[in-house]
C-alpha positions as CSV (number, residue, x, y, z in Angstrom):
1,M,0.0,0.0,0.0
2,I,1.0,3.6,-0.5
3,K,-0.3,6.7,1.2
4,V,-1.4,9.4,-1.2
5,L,-1.6,13.0,0.3
6,F,-3.4,16.0,-1.1
7,F,-2.4,19.6,-0.1
8,A,-3.8,23.1,-0.3
9,R,-6.7,23.6,-2.7
10,L,-6.5,20.0,-3.9
11,R,-7.5,18.9,-0.4
12,E,-10.4,21.3,-0.5
13,Q,-11.5,20.3,-4.0
14,L,-11.4,16.6,-3.3
15,S,-12.7,16.8,0.3
16,T,-9.9,14.6,1.6
17,D,-6.4,15.0,2.8
18,S,-5.2,11.4,2.1
19,I,-6.1,8.0,0.8
20,Q,-4.4,4.6,0.6
21,I,-4.0,2.7,-2.6
22,S,-2.5,-0.6,-3.6
23,V,0.8,-0.5,-5.5
24,T,1.2,-2.5,-8.7
25,E,4.4,-3.7,-10.3
26,D,6.2,-0.9,-12.3
27,M,3.8,1.8,-11.0
28,T,4.8,5.4,-11.6
29,T,3.5,8.7,-10.3
30,D,1.7,9.2,-13.6
31,N,0.0,5.8,-13.2
32,I,-1.3,7.0,-9.8
33,R,-2.5,10.2,-11.3
34,Q,-4.3,8.3,-14.1
35,Q,-5.9,5.9,-11.6
36,L,-7.2,8.7,-9.4
37,A,-8.5,10.5,-12.5
38,E,-10.7,7.5,-13.2
39,T,-12.6,8.0,-9.9
40,D,-15.1,10.6,-11.3
41,D,-15.3,13.8,-13.2
42,L,-14.1,16.0,-10.3
43,W,-11.0,13.8,-9.7
44,A,-10.3,13.8,-13.5
45,K,-10.4,17.6,-13.6
46,V,-8.1,18.0,-10.6
47,M,-5.6,15.4,-11.7
48,A,-5.5,16.9,-15.3
49,A,-4.2,20.3,-14.1
50,D,-1.0,21.1,-16.0
51,S,0.4,22.9,-12.9
52,L,-0.1,19.8,-10.6
53,L,3.1,18.9,-8.7
54,V,4.0,15.5,-7.2
55,A,6.5,14.4,-4.5
56,V,7.5,10.9,-3.4
57,N,8.7,10.5,0.1
58,Q,8.9,14.3,0.5
59,Q,11.0,14.9,-2.6
60,I,9.6,16.7,-5.6
61,T,9.8,14.5,-8.6
62,D,8.5,14.0,-12.2
63,W,5.7,11.9,-13.6
64,S,7.9,8.9,-14.5
65,H,9.1,8.3,-11.0
66,S,8.7,4.7,-9.8
67,V,6.6,4.1,-6.7
68,N,7.1,1.2,-4.3
69,D,5.1,-0.4,-1.6
70,G,5.3,1.8,1.6
71,D,6.0,5.1,-0.3
72,E,4.2,8.3,0.4
73,V,3.0,10.2,-2.7
74,A,1.8,13.8,-2.4
75,F,0.0,16.0,-4.9
76,F,0.0,19.7,-4.6
77,P,-0.4,22.9,-6.6
78,P,2.5,25.2,-7.4
79,V,3.9,26.8,-4.3
80,T,3.9,30.6,-4.2
81,G,5.2,33.0,-1.7
82,G,6.8,36.3,-1.2
């Protein structure tokens, strides 16, 4: 199993801060995004955002990053500040 976290407006849009999903062989962060997008129209819209960022085990990564059992995957919007 992997823990999937949602931060900032994603958490608000999806009405959840985390879920658990089963990991499959050769799973990537993009596979997770695609799997979540299949949940319903709202999830599809949120997961399709071009600006969506992903991190694995608290390290920002790309959409081809491999995910293993026990990993923590986080989705979040771009970080702004000043």
